C-alpha positions in Angstrom: 200.7 -207.9 -41.8 198.3 -205.2 -42.8 199.0 -202.5 -45.3 200.7 -199.3 -44.1 200.0 -196.1 -45.9 201.6 -192.7 -45.3 198.5 -191.6 -43.4 198.8 -194.5 -41.0 202.2 -193.1 -39.8 200.2 -190.4 -38.0 197.3 -192.4 -36.6 198.2 -196.0 -35.6 199.7 -196.8 -32.1 203.4 -196.3 -32.1 204.4 -199.7 -30.8 202.3 -201.4 -33.5 203.5 -199.0 -36.1 207.1 -199.5 -35.2 206.8 -203.2 -35.5 205.1 -202.9 -38.9 207.9 -200.6 -40.1 210.9 -202.3 -38.4 210.1 -205.9 -39.0 210.3 -205.6 -42.8 213.3 -203.3 -42.5 215.0 -205.8 -40.2 214.2 -208.8 -42.5 215.5 -206.8 -45.5 218.7 -205.9 -43.7 219.0 -209.5 -42.4 218.8 -211.0 -45.8 221.2 -208.3 -47.2 223.6 -209.0 -44.4 223.3 -212.7 -44.8 224.0 -212.2 -48.5 227.3 -210.4 -47.6 228.0 -213.0 -44.9 227.4 -216.0 -47.1 229.1 -214.4 -50.0 232.2 -214.1 -47.7 231.8 -217.7 -46.6 231.6 -218.8 -50.2 234.6 -216.8 -51.2 236.6 -218.0 -48.2 235.9 -221.6 -48.8 235.8 -221.7 -52.6 238.6 -219.2 -53.4 240.6 -218.8 -50.2 241.1 -216.6 -47.1 243.1 -214.0 -49.1 240.0 -213.4 -51.2 238.1 -212.3 -48.0 240.7 -209.7 -47.4 240.5 -208.6 -51.1 236.8 -208.0 -50.9 237.3 -206.1 -47.6 239.6 -203.7 -49.4 237.2 -203.0 -52.2 234.0 -202.5 -50.0 234.8 -199.0 -48.7 235.3 -197.6 -52.2 232.2 -199.2 -53.8 230.1 -198.6 -50.7 231.0 -195.0 -50.5 229.8 -194.4 -54.1 226.7 -196.4 -53.4 226.2 -194.5 -50.1 226.0 -191.3 -52.1 222.7 -192.7 -53.4 221.6 -193.6 -49.9 222.6 -190.1 -48.7 220.5 -188.5 -51.3 217.7 -191.0 -50.5 217.8 -190.4 -46.8 218.0 -186.6 -47.1 215.2 -186.5 -49.6 213.1 -189.0 -47.7 213.2 -186.9 -44.6 211.7 -184.1 -46.7 209.1 -186.5 -48.3 208.0 -187.9 -44.9 207.4 -184.4 -43.5 205.8 -183.2 -46.7 203.4 -186.1 -46.7 202.7 -185.4 -43.0 201.9 -181.8 -43.9 199.7 -182.9 -47.0 202.1 -181.2 -49.4 202.3 -183.9 -52.1 203.8 -181.7 -54.8 206.9 -181.0 -52.7 207.2 -184.8 -52.1 207.1 -185.3 -55.9 209.6 -182.5 -56.6 211.9 -183.9 -54.0 211.8 -187.4 -55.4 212.5 -186.2 -58.9 215.5 -184.2 -57.7 216.8 -187.2 -55.8 216.7 -189.3 -59.0 218.6 -186.6 -61.0 221.2 -186.1 -58.4 221.9 -189.8 -57.8 222.4 -190.6 -61.5 224.7 -187.7 -62.1 227.0 -188.0 -59.1 227.3 -191.8 -58.9 228.2 -192.2 -62.6 230.9 -189.6 -62.3 232.4 -191.2 -59.2 232.3 -194.7 -60.7 234.2 -193.5 -63.8 236.8 -191.8 -61.6 237.0 -194.8 -59.4 237.8 -197.0 -62.4 240.3 -194.5 -63.8 242.3 -194.4 -60.5 242.0 -198.2 -59.8 245.8 -198.8 -59.3 246.0 -196.0 -56.8 242.8 -196.7 -54.8 243.4 -200.4 -54.1 246.8 -200.0 -52.4 245.6 -196.9 -50.5 242.9 -199.0 -48.9 245.2 -201.8 -47.8 245.2 -203.9 -51.0 248.9 -204.7 -50.9 251.0 -207.8 -51.3 249.0 -210.9 -52.3 245.8 -209.0 -51.8 246.3 -206.6 -54.7 245.6 -209.0 -57.6 242.2 -210.5 -56.5 241.1 -207.1 -55.1 241.7 -205.4 -58.5 239.6 -208.1 -60.3 236.8 -207.7 -57.9 237.0 -203.9 -57.8 236.7 -203.3 -61.5 233.7 -205.5 -62.1 231.8 -204.3 -59.0 232.2 -200.6 -59.9 230.3 -201.3 -63.1 227.2 -202.0 -61.0 227.6 -199.4 -58.3 225.4 -196.7 -59.9 222.6 -199.3 -60.0 223.2 -200.0 -56.3 223.1 -196.3 -55.5 219.7 -195.9 -57.3 218.4 -198.9 -55.4 219.5 -197.5 -52.0 218.0 -194.1 -52.9 214.7 -195.7 -54.1 214.5 -197.9 -51.0 214.5 -195.0 -48.6 211.7 -193.3 -50.6 209.6 -196.5 -50.6 209.9 -196.5 -46.8 209.1 -192.8 -46.6 205.8 -193.6 -48.3 204.9 -196.0 -45.5 205.5 -199.1 -47.6 208.0 -201.1 -45.6 207.1 -204.5 -47.1 208.1 -203.3 -50.6 211.3 -201.8 -49.2 212.0 -205.3 -47.7 211.3 -206.9 -51.1 213.8 -204.5 -52.7 216.5 -205.9 -50.4 215.4 -209.6 -50.6 215.5 -209.9 -54.3 219.2 -208.9 -54.9 220.4 -210.7 -51.8 218.8 -214.0 -52.9 219.9 -213.4 -56.5 223.5 -212.8 -55.4 223.7 -216.1 -53.5 222.3 -218.0 -56.5 224.7 -216.3 -58.9 227.6 -216.9 -56.4 226.9 -220.6 -56.6 226.7 -220.6 -60.4 229.7 -218.3 -61.2 232.1 -219.4 -58.5 231.3 -223.0 -57.8 229.8 -224.3 -61.1 231.6 -222.1 -63.6 234.8 -221.7 -61.6 235.2 -218.0 -62.4 236.9 -217.3 -59.0 237.1 -213.6 -58.0 235.5 -212.5 -61.3 232.6 -214.8 -60.5 232.1 -213.3 -57.1 232.2 -209.8 -58.6 229.8 -210.5 -61.5 227.3 -212.1 -59.0 227.4 -209.0 -56.9 227.0 -206.7 -59.9 224.1 -208.9 -61.3 222.3 -208.6 -58.0 222.5 -204.8 -58.1 220.8 -204.9 -61.5 218.0 -207.2 -60.2 217.3 -204.7 -57.4 217.2 -201.8 -59.8 214.7 -203.5 -62.0 212.4 -204.2 -59.0 212.7 -200.5 -57.8 211.7 -199.3 -61.3 208.7 -201.7 -61.3 207.5 -200.5 -57.9 207.4 -196.8 -58.8 205.7 -197.6 -62.1 203.1 -199.7 -60.3 199.9 -198.7 -58.5 201.5 -199.3 -55.1 203.5 -196.0 -55.2 201.8 -192.7 -54.4 204.7 -190.8 -56.1 204.1 -190.6 -59.9 206.7 -188.4 -61.4 206.3 -186.1 -64.3 209.3 -184.9 -66.4 209.4 -181.4 -64.8 210.0 -183.0 -61.4 213.5 -184.0 -62.6 214.6 -180.4 -63.0 216.7 -179.4 -60.0 215.3 -176.8 -57.6 217.8 -174.9 -55.5 215.9 -174.9 -52.2 215.1 -178.7 -52.5 218.7 -179.6 -53.5 220.1 -177.6 -50.7 217.8 -179.3 -48.1 218.5 -182.8 -49.6 222.2 -182.0 -49.5 222.3 -180.7 -45.9 220.4 -183.7 -44.6 221.9 -186.3 -46.9 225.4 -185.1 -46.1 224.9 -186.7 -42.7 224.7 -190.1 -44.2 227.4 -189.4 -46.7 229.7 -188.1 -44.0 229.1 -191.2 -42.0 230.0 -193.5 -44.9 233.0 -191.3 -45.8 234.2 -191.8 -42.2 233.5 -195.5 -42.5 235.6 -195.6 -45.7 238.4 -193.7 -44.0 238.2 -196.1 -41.1 238.6 -199.0 -43.4 241.6 -197.2 -44.9 243.3 -196.8 -41.5 242.3 -200.2 -40.2 243.5 -202.2 -43.2 246.8 -200.3 -43.3 247.4 -200.4 -39.5 246.5 -204.1 -39.2 248.6 -205.0 -42.3 251.6 -203.3 -40.7 250.9 -205.0 -37.3 250.0 -208.5 -38.5 250.0 -208.7 -42.3 247.3 -210.4 -44.3 246.2 -212.4 -41.3 245.1 -209.4 -39.3 243.3 -207.9 -42.3 241.4 -211.1 -42.8 240.4 -211.2 -39.1 239.1 -207.6 -39.5 237.2 -208.6 -42.6 235.4 -211.4 -40.7 234.6 -209.1 -37.8 233.4 -206.4 -40.2 231.0 -208.9 -41.8 229.6 -209.6 -38.3 229.2 -205.9 -37.7 227.0 -205.7 -40.8 225.1 -208.9 -40.0 224.7 -209.2 -36.2 223.1 -205.8 -35.6 220.4 -206.1 -38.3 217.4 -205.9 -35.9 218.9 -202.7 -34.4 219.4 -201.2 -37.8 215.9 -202.3 -38.8 214.4 -200.5 -35.8 216.4 -197.4 -36.7 215.1 -197.5 -40.3 211.5 -198.1 -39.1 211.8 -195.2 -36.7 212.8 -192.6 -39.3 209.6 -192.2 -41.2 207.5 -192.4 -38.0 209.4 -189.6 -36.3 209.6 -187.5 -39.5 205.9 -187.8 -40.4 204.7 -187.0 -36.9 207.1 -184.1 -36.5 205.8 -182.7 -39.8 202.2 -183.1 -38.5 203.2 -181.4 -35.1 202.2 -184.6 -33.2 205.0 -184.1 -30.6 203.6 -186.6 -28.1 203.8 -189.3 -30.8 207.4 -188.3 -31.6 208.4 -188.6 -28.0 206.7 -192.0 -27.8 208.4 -193.2 -31.0 211.9 -192.2 -29.6 211.3 -194.1 -26.3 209.8 -197.1 -27.9 212.5 -197.4 -30.5 215.3 -197.2 -27.9 213.6 -199.7 -25.6 213.2 -202.3 -28.4 216.6 -201.7 -29.8 218.4 -202.1 -26.4 216.6 -205.4 -25.8 217.6 -206.8 -29.2 221.2 -205.5 -28.9 221.6 -207.2 -25.5 220.5 -210.6 -27.0 223.1 -210.1 -29.8 225.8 -209.2 -27.3 225.3 -212.5 -25.3 225.4 -214.6 -28.5 228.6 -213.0 -29.8 230.3 -213.3 -26.4 229.5 -217.0 -26.1 230.0 -218.2 -29.7 232.9 -216.3 -31.4 234.9 -219.4 -32.2 232.1 -221.2 -33.9 231.2 -218.0 -35.9 234.8 -217.7 -37.1 234.9 -221.3 -38.3 232.0 -220.6 -40.6 234.3 -218.4 -42.7 237.6 -220.3 -42.7 239.5 -223.3 -41.4 242.8 -221.3 -41.4 244.2 -222.1 -37.9 246.0 -218.7 -37.7 242.9 -216.8 -38.4 240.9 -219.0 -36.0 243.4 -218.0 -33.2 243.1 -214.3 -33.7 239.5 -213.5 -34.7 237.4 -214.6 -31.7 239.3 -212.4 -29.2 239.0 -209.5 -31.7 235.2 -210.1 -32.0 234.7 -210.0 -28.3 236.4 -206.7 -28.0 234.6 -205.2 -31.0 231.1 -206.1 -29.7 231.8 -205.4 -26.0 229.6 -202.3 -25.8 226.8 -203.5 -28.1 223.9 -203.2 -25.6 224.2 -199.4 -25.4 224.7 -198.5 -29.1 220.9 -198.3 -29.6 220.9 -194.9 -27.9 223.5 -193.6 -30.2 221.9 -194.9 -33.4 218.3 -193.7 -32.5 219.5 -190.4 -31.2 221.5 -189.5 -34.3 218.6 -190.8 -36.5 216.1 -188.6 -34.7 217.8 -185.3 -35.7 218.0 -186.5 -39.3 214.3 -187.5 -39.3 213.2 -184.0 -38.2 215.5 -182.1 -40.6 218.1 -180.8 -38.2 221.2 -181.5 -40.3 224.0 -180.1 -38.2 223.2 -182.0 -34.9 222.5 -185.1 -36.9 225.9 -184.8 -38.7 227.9 -184.1 -35.5 226.2 -187.0 -33.6 226.6 -189.3 -36.5 230.3 -188.6 -36.6 230.9 -188.9 -32.8 231.6 -192.6 -32.8 233.9 -193.1 -35.7 235.1 -189.6 -36.6 235.6 -188.0 -33.2 236.5 -191.0 -31.1 237.3 -194.2 -33.0 239.8 -192.9 -35.6 241.9 -191.0 -33.0 241.8 -194.1 -30.7 243.1 -196.5 -33.4 245.9 -194.1 -34.2 246.9 -193.7 -30.5 246.2 -197.0 -28.7 248.2 -199.3 -30.9 251.3 -197.3 -30.1 251.1 -198.5 -26.5 249.0 -201.7 -26.8 249.8 -203.1 -30.3 247.1 -204.9 -32.2 244.9 -205.2 -29.0 244.7 -201.4 -28.9 243.0 -201.5 -32.3 240.3 -203.9 -31.1 239.8 -202.0 -27.7 239.1 -198.8 -29.7 235.7 -200.2 -30.7 234.0 -200.4 -27.2 235.6 -197.3 -25.9 234.3 -195.2 -28.8 230.9 -196.8 -28.4 230.7 -195.8 -24.8 231.9 -192.2 -25.4 229.6 -191.5 -28.4 226.6 -192.9 -26.6 227.2 -190.6 -23.6 227.4 -187.6 -25.9 224.3 -188.6 -28.0 222.2 -189.3 -24.9 223.0 -185.8 -23.5 222.0 -183.9 -26.7 218.9 -186.1 -27.3 217.6 -185.5 -23.8 218.3 -181.8 -24.2 216.4 -181.6 -27.5 213.4 -183.6 -26.2 213.1 -181.3 -23.2 213.4 -178.1 -25.2 211.3 -178.8 -28.3 209.0 -181.8 -27.6 207.8 -181.5 -24.0 205.0 -178.9 -23.6 204.6 -178.2 -27.3 201.0 -177.9 -28.6 199.7 -181.0 -30.4 198.1 -180.7 -33.8 194.5 -181.9 -33.8 193.5 -184.4 -36.5 
């Protein structure tokens, strides 16, 4: 695979460029998802099915803090892509420096607060009964490493904005592989149980952080910071915040969703239902990796070309990304509909869990082929710096549709109503996103003058 620079984002054929951007992103997401998947399999087989539920309780808290770094990264990287497209390197540097300062400040504060309120947070997210003990062990140790994870997630988006997807991929591969090795050592060989799983996760965050630091110090990065770039500038912070808030709001809604889901399912079916959701949740992270990879690869292409006023290339990038993502999502859909029982057996041999999970998995992924439109559509508005539409479209699925559905449908349909909420919200949010994306393209991209090179 040939080297991609920021200039290539505006010159190479879109299909070829999207493959170059999306394949490394997909591989990185695949390995990261496999890491989470195998980690869950290790925990389920070496510690027990309750440990799977315990980790599921902790994830929304730790991921929300880490997502603050990703939010700052995505918001700033949209600015960096457009600045590089407009040949304004100083703005790109100032943005990167501000991203670094904001990420360190906010994530450290939130991690400290999360540790202080540990006994309140865990039960609030469904860590009740037998789940509380192992969840607390995992929570405390993992939060030590969350600021490092946040810096990694921020740095990874900047690497991709520079047009260096292979290095972004490496930044995801290293901690994922490291975590699996540390899992084996700490859980299986040293028999540390939940503490071993937690220290393996925290250690993997540190490995990723060290690689990110090396990358930006090396000759591969175009962004060489000076000390003055770290000082916050009001206009840049405001723009990072408005665009990054889209990602943060999405993760906040995800965390709220976990809160509702864990508590609703615990009340309907106890630890068994929470464990089933934990397994399905891992598959949501893992199975859609190629679609998420295309979305990640699409962002810098759309942002750079929009900044360079190459509107025909922006339109082509939208159409190509949606086409590729729908094809891949359809393949994933078929596999999950055919093999849910086999997939569940990878995680546990608990017969009660094996009875409940496959049916839930089929419901959750029932509308998978169409989600590409929703993901690419919301990502487009973020890529071009339109924060409010990006925010609203990002929140449509889980915020505007899914959460109300899981509060209403179980009243009439019980636990099945929880699982049915997934495809219904997917369909409704896709319809809304398709409408606004089409309107935006017709209004702002078709018929616009094209910047000559």
